C-alpha positions as CSV (number, residue, x, y, z in Angstrom):
1,X,-136.5,-63.9,-37.6
2,X,-134.7,-60.6,-38.1
3,X,-134.2,-61.2,-41.8
4,X,-137.9,-62.0,-42.2
5,X,-138.8,-58.7,-40.5
6,X,-136.6,-56.8,-42.9
7,X,-137.5,-58.6,-46.1
8,X,-137.8,-56.5,-49.3
9,X,-136.2,-53.5,-47.6
10,X,-134.2,-52.8,-50.8
11,X,-137.3,-52.7,-53.0
12,X,-139.1,-50.4,-50.6
13,X,-136.0,-48.2,-50.4
14,X,-136.0,-47.7,-54.2
15,X,-139.8,-47.0,-54.0
16,X,-139.4,-44.3,-51.4
17,X,-136.5,-42.7,-53.3
18,X,-138.5,-42.7,-56.5
19,X,-141.3,-40.9,-54.6
20,X,-138.9,-38.3,-53.1
21,X,-136.2,-38.0,-55.6
22,X,-137.2,-34.5,-56.7
23,X,-137.8,-33.4,-53.1
24,X,-134.4,-34.7,-51.9
25,X,-132.6,-33.3,-54.9
26,X,-134.0,-29.8,-54.3
27,X,-133.0,-30.0,-50.6
28,X,-129.5,-31.1,-51.5
29,X,-129.1,-28.5,-54.3
30,X,-130.3,-25.7,-52.0
31,X,-128.0,-26.7,-49.1
32,X,-125.0,-27.2,-51.3
33,X,-125.6,-23.9,-53.1
34,X,-125.4,-21.8,-49.9
35,X,-122.7,-24.0,-48.4
36,X,-120.4,-23.3,-51.4
37,X,-121.5,-19.8,-52.0
38,X,-120.7,-18.3,-48.6
39,X,-116.9,-18.9,-48.5
40,X,-116.5,-17.6,-52.1
41,X,-118.5,-14.5,-51.1
42,X,-116.3,-14.0,-48.0
43,X,-113.3,-13.9,-50.3
44,X,-114.8,-11.0,-52.2
45,X,-116.1,-9.2,-49.2
46,X,-113.2,-9.6,-46.8
47,X,-110.1,-9.9,-49.0
48,X,-107.5,-9.0,-46.3
49,X,-106.9,-10.4,-42.9
50,X,-107.4,-6.9,-41.5
51,X,-110.9,-6.8,-42.8
52,X,-111.6,-10.3,-41.4
53,X,-110.3,-9.2,-38.0
54,X,-112.6,-6.3,-38.1
55,X,-115.5,-8.6,-38.8
56,X,-114.3,-10.8,-35.9
57,X,-114.6,-7.8,-33.6
58,X,-118.3,-7.3,-34.6
59,X,-119.0,-11.0,-33.9
60,X,-117.4,-10.9,-30.5
61,X,-120.5,-10.2,-28.5
62,X,-123.0,-12.3,-26.5
63,X,-125.9,-11.7,-28.9
64,X,-124.0,-13.1,-31.9
65,X,-122.6,-15.9,-29.9
66,X,-126.1,-16.9,-28.9
67,X,-127.2,-16.7,-32.5
68,X,-124.3,-18.5,-34.4
69,X,-122.3,-20.0,-31.6
70,X,-118.6,-19.5,-30.6
71,X,-115.8,-19.2,-33.0
72,X,-112.1,-18.8,-33.3
73,X,-112.1,-15.0,-33.4
74,X,-108.4,-14.7,-32.7
75,X,-107.6,-16.6,-36.0
76,X,-110.5,-15.5,-38.2
77,X,-109.5,-17.0,-41.5
78,X,-112.1,-17.5,-44.3
79,X,-112.5,-21.1,-43.1
80,X,-113.0,-20.1,-39.5
81,X,-115.4,-17.4,-40.6
82,X,-117.4,-19.8,-42.7
83,X,-117.7,-22.4,-40.0
84,X,-118.5,-19.7,-37.3
85,X,-121.3,-17.9,-39.2
86,X,-122.8,-20.7,-41.3
87,X,-122.2,-24.2,-39.9
88,X,-124.7,-24.0,-37.0
89,X,-127.5,-22.4,-39.1
90,X,-126.9,-24.9,-42.0
91,X,-127.0,-27.8,-39.5
92,X,-130.3,-26.6,-38.2
93,X,-131.8,-26.6,-41.7
94,X,-130.4,-30.0,-42.4
95,X,-132.1,-31.2,-39.2
96,X,-135.4,-29.7,-40.4
97,X,-134.9,-31.5,-43.7
98,X,-134.5,-34.9,-42.0
99,X,-137.5,-34.2,-39.8
100,X,-139.8,-33.5,-42.8
101,X,-138.6,-36.3,-44.9
102,X,-138.8,-39.0,-42.2
103,X,-142.2,-37.8,-41.0
104,X,-143.5,-38.0,-44.5
105,X,-142.8,-41.7,-44.9
106,X,-143.4,-42.9,-41.4
107,X,-146.3,-41.6,-39.4
108,X,-147.9,-39.7,-42.3
109,X,-147.9,-42.8,-44.5
110,X,-149.3,-44.8,-41.7
111,X,-151.9,-42.2,-41.0
112,X,-153.0,-42.4,-44.7
113,X,-153.2,-46.2,-44.6
114,X,-150.3,-46.7,-47.0
115,X,-148.2,-48.8,-44.6
116,X,-151.2,-51.1,-44.0
117,X,-151.4,-51.7,-47.8
118,X,-147.6,-52.3,-48.0
119,X,-147.7,-54.8,-45.1
120,X,-150.4,-56.8,-47.0
121,X,-147.7,-57.5,-49.6
122,X,-144.7,-59.9,-49.0
123,X,-142.7,-57.3,-46.9
124,X,-141.3,-57.6,-43.4
125,X,-142.8,-55.8,-40.5
126,X,-139.8,-53.5,-40.1
127,X,-139.0,-53.2,-43.8
128,X,-140.7,-49.9,-44.5
129,X,-139.2,-48.1,-41.5
130,X,-135.8,-49.6,-42.3
131,X,-136.1,-48.4,-45.9
132,X,-136.8,-44.9,-44.6
133,X,-133.7,-45.1,-42.4
134,X,-131.6,-46.2,-45.4
135,X,-132.9,-43.3,-47.5
136,X,-132.2,-40.9,-44.7
137,X,-128.7,-42.3,-44.2
138,X,-128.0,-42.1,-48.0
139,X,-129.3,-38.5,-48.2
140,X,-127.2,-37.3,-45.4
141,X,-124.2,-39.3,-46.5
142,X,-124.4,-37.7,-50.0
143,X,-124.8,-34.2,-48.4
144,X,-121.7,-34.9,-46.2
145,X,-119.5,-36.0,-49.1
146,X,-120.6,-33.3,-51.6
147,X,-120.3,-30.6,-49.0
148,X,-116.9,-31.7,-47.8
149,X,-115.4,-32.3,-51.2
150,X,-117.0,-29.2,-52.6
151,X,-115.6,-26.9,-49.9
152,X,-112.1,-28.4,-50.5
153,X,-112.3,-28.1,-54.3
154,X,-113.0,-24.4,-54.0
155,X,-109.4,-24.1,-53.3
156,X,-109.4,-21.5,-50.4
157,X,-106.1,-21.7,-48.5
158,X,-107.5,-21.9,-45.0
159,X,-110.1,-24.6,-45.9
160,X,-108.1,-27.8,-45.9
161,X,-109.3,-31.3,-46.7
162,X,-109.7,-32.4,-43.1
163,X,-111.6,-29.4,-42.1
164,X,-113.8,-29.5,-45.2
165,X,-114.6,-33.2,-44.7
166,X,-115.4,-32.5,-41.0
167,X,-117.8,-29.6,-42.1
168,X,-119.6,-32.1,-44.3
169,X,-119.6,-34.8,-41.7
170,X,-121.0,-32.5,-39.1
171,X,-123.9,-31.6,-41.4
172,X,-124.5,-35.3,-42.2
173,X,-124.3,-36.3,-38.6
174,X,-126.8,-33.6,-37.6
175,X,-129.3,-34.8,-40.2
176,X,-128.9,-38.4,-39.2
177,X,-129.5,-37.5,-35.5
178,X,-132.8,-35.7,-36.2
179,X,-133.8,-38.5,-38.5
180,X,-133.4,-40.8,-35.5
181,X,-135.3,-38.4,-33.3
182,X,-138.2,-38.2,-35.8
183,X,-138.2,-42.0,-36.2
184,X,-138.6,-42.5,-32.5
185,X,-141.4,-39.9,-32.2
186,X,-143.2,-41.5,-35.2
187,X,-143.6,-44.6,-32.9
188,X,-144.6,-42.6,-29.8
189,X,-147.1,-40.2,-31.4
190,X,-150.4,-41.3,-33.1
191,X,-150.3,-38.5,-35.7
192,X,-148.0,-37.0,-38.2
193,X,-148.8,-33.6,-36.8
194,X,-147.6,-34.8,-33.3
195,X,-144.5,-36.4,-34.8
196,X,-143.5,-33.3,-36.7
197,X,-144.4,-31.0,-33.7
198,X,-142.4,-33.0,-31.2
199,X,-139.3,-33.4,-33.5
200,X,-139.3,-29.7,-34.3
201,X,-139.6,-28.9,-30.6
202,X,-136.5,-31.0,-30.0
203,X,-134.7,-29.0,-32.7
204,X,-135.8,-25.6,-31.2
205,X,-134.9,-26.6,-27.6
206,X,-131.5,-27.9,-28.8
207,X,-130.8,-24.5,-30.3
208,X,-132.0,-22.6,-27.2
209,X,-130.0,-24.8,-24.8
210,X,-126.9,-24.3,-27.0
211,X,-127.5,-20.5,-27.1
212,X,-127.7,-20.3,-23.3
213,X,-124.8,-22.6,-22.8
214,X,-122.5,-20.8,-25.3
215,X,-123.2,-17.5,-23.5
216,X,-123.2,-18.4,-19.9
217,X,-122.0,-22.0,-19.3
218,X,-120.0,-23.9,-21.9
219,X,-120.7,-27.2,-20.2
220,X,-124.5,-26.8,-20.8
221,X,-123.8,-26.8,-24.6
222,X,-122.8,-30.4,-24.4
223,X,-126.4,-31.3,-23.5
224,X,-127.5,-30.1,-27.0
225,X,-126.9,-31.9,-30.3
226,X,-126.5,-28.5,-31.9
227,X,-124.0,-27.7,-29.2
228,X,-122.0,-30.7,-30.4
229,X,-122.0,-29.0,-33.9
230,X,-120.1,-26.0,-32.6
231,X,-117.7,-28.1,-30.5
232,X,-116.2,-29.6,-33.7
233,X,-114.3,-26.3,-34.2
234,X,-114.1,-26.8,-38.0
235,X,-111.1,-25.3,-39.7
236,X,-109.4,-24.6,-36.4
237,X,-109.0,-27.5,-33.9
238,X,-111.0,-30.0,-36.2
239,X,-112.4,-32.1,-33.4
240,X,-114.0,-35.3,-34.8
241,X,-115.3,-36.4,-31.4
242,X,-118.6,-34.6,-31.5
243,X,-119.4,-36.1,-34.9
244,X,-118.8,-39.5,-33.5
245,X,-121.2,-38.7,-30.7
246,X,-123.8,-37.5,-33.2
247,X,-123.5,-40.7,-35.2
248,X,-123.4,-43.0,-32.2
249,X,-126.5,-41.4,-30.6
250,X,-128.2,-41.5,-34.0
251,X,-127.6,-45.2,-34.3
252,X,-129.1,-45.8,-30.8
253,X,-132.1,-43.8,-31.7
254,X,-132.7,-45.6,-35.0
255,X,-132.4,-49.0,-33.4
256,X,-134.8,-47.9,-30.6
257,X,-137.3,-46.7,-33.2
258,X,-137.1,-50.2,-34.9
259,X,-137.6,-51.9,-31.6
260,X,-140.7,-49.7,-30.8
261,X,-142.0,-50.3,-34.3
262,X,-141.7,-54.1,-33.8
263,X,-143.7,-54.1,-30.6
264,X,-146.5,-51.7,-31.3
265,X,-149.8,-52.1,-33.2
266,X,-150.3,-50.4,-36.6
267,X,-151.8,-46.9,-36.3
268,X,-151.2,-46.8,-32.6
269,X,-148.7,-44.8,-30.5
270,X,-147.1,-45.2,-27.1
271,X,-148.2,-41.7,-26.1
272,X,-151.9,-42.1,-25.2
273,X,-154.4,-39.9,-26.9
274,X,-156.8,-37.9,-24.7
275,X,-160.4,-38.9,-25.2
276,X,-162.7,-36.1,-26.5
277,X,-166.0,-34.9,-25.2
278,X,-169.1,-36.9,-25.9
279,X,-170.8,-33.9,-27.6
280,X,-169.0,-31.2,-29.6
281,X,-169.5,-27.6,-28.6
282,X,-171.0,-25.1,-30.9
283,X,-167.6,-23.5,-31.5
284,X,-166.1,-26.9,-32.4
285,X,-168.9,-27.4,-35.0
286,X,-167.7,-24.3,-36.9
287,X,-164.8,-24.4,-39.5
288,X,-162.8,-22.0,-37.2
289,X,-163.4,-24.1,-34.1
290,X,-162.5,-27.3,-35.9
291,X,-159.3,-25.8,-37.3
292,X,-158.3,-24.5,-33.9
293,X,-159.0,-27.8,-32.2
294,X,-156.8,-29.6,-34.7
295,X,-153.9,-27.2,-34.2
296,X,-154.2,-25.9,-30.6
297,X,-151.4,-28.1,-29.2
298,X,-149.0,-26.8,-31.9
299,X,-150.0,-23.2,-31.3
300,X,-149.4,-23.5,-27.6
301,X,-146.0,-25.3,-28.2
302,X,-144.9,-22.6,-30.7
303,X,-146.0,-19.8,-28.4
304,X,-143.9,-21.2,-25.5
305,X,-141.0,-21.6,-27.9
306,X,-141.2,-18.1,-29.1
307,X,-141.3,-16.8,-25.5
308,X,-138.2,-18.9,-24.6
309,X,-136.5,-17.6,-27.8
310,X,-137.2,-14.0,-26.8
311,X,-135.9,-14.6,-23.3
312,X,-132.7,-16.3,-24.6
313,X,-132.0,-13.2,-26.8
314,X,-133.0,-10.7,-24.2
315,X,-130.8,-12.3,-21.5
316,X,-127.6,-11.3,-23.3
317,X,-128.5,-7.6,-23.8
318,X,-127.0,-6.6,-20.5
319,X,-123.6,-8.0,-21.5
320,X,-123.8,-6.2,-24.8
321,X,-123.6,-2.8,-23.1
322,X,-120.5,-3.7,-21.2
323,X,-119.0,-5.1,-24.4
324,X,-119.6,-1.9,-26.3
325,X,-118.2,0.2,-23.5
326,X,-114.8,-1.6,-23.7
327,X,-114.7,-1.9,-27.5
328,X,-113.7,1.3,-29.4
329,X,-114.1,-0.4,-32.8
330,X,-117.7,-1.3,-32.1
331,X,-118.5,2.2,-30.9
332,X,-117.1,3.6,-34.1
333,X,-119.1,1.1,-36.3
334,X,-122.3,1.5,-34.3
335,X,-122.8,5.2,-34.0
336,X,-126.0,5.5,-32.1
337,X,-129.0,7.3,-33.6
338,X,-130.7,10.1,-31.7
339,X,-132.0,8.7,-28.4
340,X,-131.0,5.1,-29.3
341,X,-128.3,3.2,-27.3
342,X,-125.8,0.9,-29.0
343,X,-127.5,-2.1,-27.5
344,X,-130.8,-1.1,-28.9
345,X,-129.3,-1.1,-32.4
346,X,-129.1,-4.9,-32.2
347,X,-132.8,-5.1,-31.5
348,X,-133.9,-4.9,-35.2
349,X,-131.7,-7.8,-36.1
350,X,-133.0,-9.9,-33.2
351,X,-136.6,-8.8,-34.0
352,X,-136.2,-9.9,-37.6
353,X,-135.2,-13.4,-36.5
354,X,-138.0,-13.7,-34.0
355,X,-140.5,-12.4,-36.6
356,X,-139.4,-14.8,-39.4
357,X,-139.7,-17.7,-37.0
358,X,-143.1,-16.4,-35.8
359,X,-144.2,-16.4,-39.5
360,X,-143.9,-20.2,-39.7
361,X,-146.9,-21.2,-37.5
362,X,-149.5,-19.1,-39.3
363,X,-148.3,-20.4,-42.7
364,X,-148.5,-23.9,-41.3
365,X,-152.1,-23.2,-40.2
366,X,-153.0,-22.1,-43.8
367,X,-151.2,-25.1,-45.3
368,X,-153.2,-27.4,-43.0
369,X,-156.3,-26.6,-45.2
370,X,-154.4,-27.7,-48.3
371,X,-153.3,-30.9,-46.5
372,X,-156.9,-31.6,-45.5
373,X,-158.0,-31.2,-49.1
374,X,-155.3,-33.6,-50.4
375,X,-156.5,-36.1,-47.9
376,X,-160.2,-35.7,-49.1
377,X,-161.4,-34.5,-45.7
378,X,-162.9,-31.1,-46.6
379,X,-165.5,-32.8,-48.8
380,X,-167.2,-33.9,-45.7
381,X,-167.4,-30.3,-44.4
382,X,-168.6,-28.8,-47.6
383,X,-171.3,-31.4,-47.9
384,X,-172.8,-29.8,-44.8
385,X,-174.2,-26.3,-44.6
386,X,-170.7,-24.8,-44.9
387,X,-169.6,-22.6,-47.7
388,X,-166.2,-22.5,-49.2
389,X,-165.7,-18.9,-48.1
390,X,-166.7,-19.9,-44.5
391,X,-164.2,-22.8,-44.6
392,X,-161.3,-20.8,-45.9
393,X,-162.2,-17.9,-43.8
394,X,-162.0,-20.0,-40.6
395,X,-158.4,-20.9,-41.5
396,X,-157.5,-17.3,-42.5
397,X,-158.9,-15.9,-39.2
398,X,-157.0,-18.6,-37.2
399,X,-153.8,-17.9,-39.1
400,X,-154.1,-14.1,-38.6
401,X,-154.7,-14.6,-34.8
402,X,-151.9,-17.2,-34.7
403,X,-149.4,-14.7,-36.2
404,X,-150.3,-12.1,-33.6
405,X,-150.0,-14.6,-30.8
406,X,-146.6,-15.8,-32.0
407,X,-145.2,-12.2,-32.2
408,X,-146.4,-11.3,-28.7
409,X,-144.6,-13.9,-26.5
410,X,-141.4,-13.4,-28.5
411,X,-141.5,-9.6,-27.9
412,X,-142.5,-10.0,-24.3
413,X,-139.8,-12.5,-23.7
414,X,-137.2,-10.2,-25.2
415,X,-138.4,-7.3,-23.2
416,X,-138.7,-9.1,-19.9
417,X,-135.3,-10.7,-20.0
418,X,-133.7,-7.5,-21.3
419,X,-135.3,-5.3,-18.6
420,X,-134.0,-7.7,-16.0
421,X,-130.4,-7.7,-17.1
422,X,-130.0,-4.1,-18.3
423,X,-129.2,-1.3,-15.7
424,X,-131.5,1.2,-17.5
425,X,-134.1,-1.3,-18.3
426,X,-135.8,-1.8,-21.6
427,X,-138.9,0.0,-22.7
428,X,-141.8,-2.4,-23.3
429,X,-143.5,0.0,-25.8
430,X,-140.4,0.3,-27.9
431,X,-140.0,-3.5,-28.1
432,X,-143.6,-4.3,-28.7
433,X,-143.9,-1.6,-31.3
434,X,-140.8,-3.0,-33.1
435,X,-142.5,-6.4,-33.2
436,X,-145.9,-5.2,-34.3
437,X,-144.3,-3.2,-37.1
438,X,-143.6,-6.6,-38.8
439,X,-147.2,-7.8,-38.5
440,X,-148.4,-6.3,-41.8
441,X,-145.5,-8.1,-43.6
442,X,-146.5,-11.3,-41.9
443,X,-150.1,-10.7,-43.1
444,X,-148.7,-10.4,-46.7
445,X,-147.0,-13.9,-46.3
446,X,-150.3,-15.3,-45.1
447,X,-152.2,-13.7,-47.9
448,X,-149.7,-15.1,-50.5
449,X,-150.4,-18.6,-49.1
450,X,-154.2,-18.0,-49.5
451,X,-153.5,-16.9,-53.1
452,X,-151.6,-20.1,-53.8
453,X,-154.3,-22.2,-52.2
454,X,-156.9,-20.4,-54.4
455,X,-155.2,-20.5,-57.7
456,X,-152.1,-22.7,-57.5
457,X,-152.9,-25.3,-54.9
458,X,-150.1,-27.7,-56.1
459,X,-147.5,-25.0,-55.6
460,X,-148.6,-24.0,-52.1
461,X,-145.3,-25.1,-50.6
462,X,-143.5,-22.5,-52.6
463,X,-144.3,-20.1,-49.7
464,X,-141.6,-21.8,-47.7
465,X,-139.0,-20.9,-50.4
466,X,-140.1,-17.3,-50.1
467,X,-139.8,-17.3,-46.3
468,X,-136.3,-18.8,-46.7
469,X,-135.5,-16.2,-49.3
470,X,-136.6,-13.4,-46.9
471,X,-134.3,-14.8,-44.2
472,X,-131.3,-15.1,-46.4
473,X,-131.5,-11.6,-48.0
474,X,-132.4,-9.8,-44.8
475,X,-130.5,-11.6,-42.1
476,X,-127.4,-12.1,-44.3
477,X,-128.0,-9.1,-46.6
478,X,-125.5,-6.9,-44.8
479,X,-123.0,-9.6,-44.8
480,X,-123.2,-10.2,-48.5
481,X,-123.8,-6.6,-49.3
482,X,-126.9,-7.3,-51.4
483,X,-128.4,-4.4,-53.3
484,X,-131.3,-2.7,-51.6
485,X,-133.9,-4.0,-54.2
486,X,-133.0,-7.6,-53.3
487,X,-134.3,-7.1,-49.8
488,X,-137.3,-5.1,-51.0
489,X,-138.5,-8.2,-52.9
490,X,-139.5,-9.5,-49.4
491,X,-142.4,-7.8,-47.6
492,X,-140.2,-7.7,-44.5
493,X,-137.7,-5.5,-46.3
494,X,-140.2,-2.6,-46.3
495,X,-140.7,-2.6,-42.5
496,X,-139.0,0.4,-40.7
497,X,-136.1,-0.8,-38.4
498,X,-137.4,0.4,-35.1
499,X,-136.0,1.8,-32.9
500,X,-133.2,2.9,-35.3
501,X,-135.7,4.2,-37.8
502,X,-138.9,6.0,-37.1
503,X,-142.1,4.0,-37.6
504,X,-144.0,5.5,-40.5
505,X,-147.6,4.8,-41.4
506,X,-147.4,4.5,-45.2
507,X,-145.3,1.4,-45.6
508,X,-147.3,-0.5,-43.0
509,X,-150.5,0.7,-44.6
510,X,-149.5,-0.4,-48.1
511,X,-148.4,-3.8,-46.8
512,X,-151.7,-4.2,-45.1
513,X,-153.6,-3.1,-48.2
514,X,-151.6,-5.6,-50.3
515,X,-152.5,-8.4,-47.9
516,X,-156.2,-7.6,-48.2
517,X,-156.1,-7.6,-52.0
518,X,-154.3,-10.9,-52.1
519,X,-156.7,-12.4,-49.6
520,X,-159.7,-11.3,-51.7
521,X,-158.2,-12.7,-54.9
522,X,-157.4,-16.0,-53.0
523,X,-160.9,-16.3,-51.8
524,X,-162.2,-15.8,-55.3
525,X,-160.0,-18.5,-56.7
526,X,-160.9,-21.0,-54.0
527,X,-164.6,-20.4,-54.5
528,X,-164.3,-21.0,-58.3
529,X,-161.8,-23.9,-58.6
530,X,-162.5,-27.6,-58.3
531,X,-161.8,-29.3,-55.0
532,X,-159.0,-31.8,-55.7
533,X,-159.5,-35.5,-54.8
């Protein structure tokens, strides 16, 4: 019976791999590039142990612990530095990779009717899901082996074979865990949007629980799979136990997903969908209203997540002031600007992370239009009294509003938590102004997406590479000592770092003007090009 349900799994595995071979290769190349680049860069940047100890001093504060997790700061070798500053962030990206790949060939294929067609062939009921599991397992296994072996082959003294293999195994285990999470949600949710949203929510919540636990209560970190990542203590204690937990829980999740897939009807989910109104409102009958209705759950979920993220970062600001007062090295390195406290100098870095994450939802809103086009749904809208400009404008307006909505709860969360824990409080105007300063740069990212939709629709997903580039060159720019022009290639690199720098009108005006020009060009291209079917 089981063999019958899994029949032709091998052929389907080869089929899925053929469809995703380029996508999987790009993910692996990107992850391996940064995994192997960072330790070699550390050798050039921090050649002596004295320099590495100085870097350890800068990392020994609650804000950095919340962002990258705890590390062995007393023995800050190149290996310990690499694991401390890069392992958690890389693991989160690996988790996102698994979520996207599994969603694509589970609920998304089922939503498009492909699985129904495949089941009409001589294949088992569980074969397609099992093939997805095999591809996910293979992808993460290859990542684990190449990362582990690659780190060891670099030949850095503090990066031994056991630690390197554990580094790779941690990445692979994290990817497999979130593949299991996504496979389960693919059975629970009725839509690919719901599957992706719930899975990403688990990833974000895992990060936040770990952040709070690492700062306030170490036991709380054990409730988060990303907390298990930091518990491996790669290149120091080399604990394999958390990896075994990751793999064990992953197997349970994947088996549970197979069981749910076996007992549910095709195109159904265990989470009941809410019935809609009998008659649509006037707002829903507009392109803007329809776009909002399709994405309102995701908008609300992201807004809550941004507020929680802001609160988690703001909650450690009170401890920072105490840390700086007792740390002469930090006082020397962070000489305050006029009227700016040492703690407030961390705010631009925190705001950059919040803003880059807040940029994701509005870009997802714009890419939703491209997805609707690929699924041949916008033809039905354009056949009515709806112009292309009106259709695209609805998504643009929603995306612009979405960006503002995402920035606001993040800033409010950071301010409210910071004001509660700091003796002198935290000025709301200063925090909110620092957040809004990034809004024109966010508009540029939205307008670039519109430009791609208008002229290069098949390359729309390149915007994600640009967002990732912005994160790397700005968040890690100081670490790798990138030239200033590298950061200026991102619109976020032109934003004044408030409250350290004075907010000036001209950079924000030029970013806004660039956004308007790109929007107009994008509208022109969308109005003239053929709608793809």
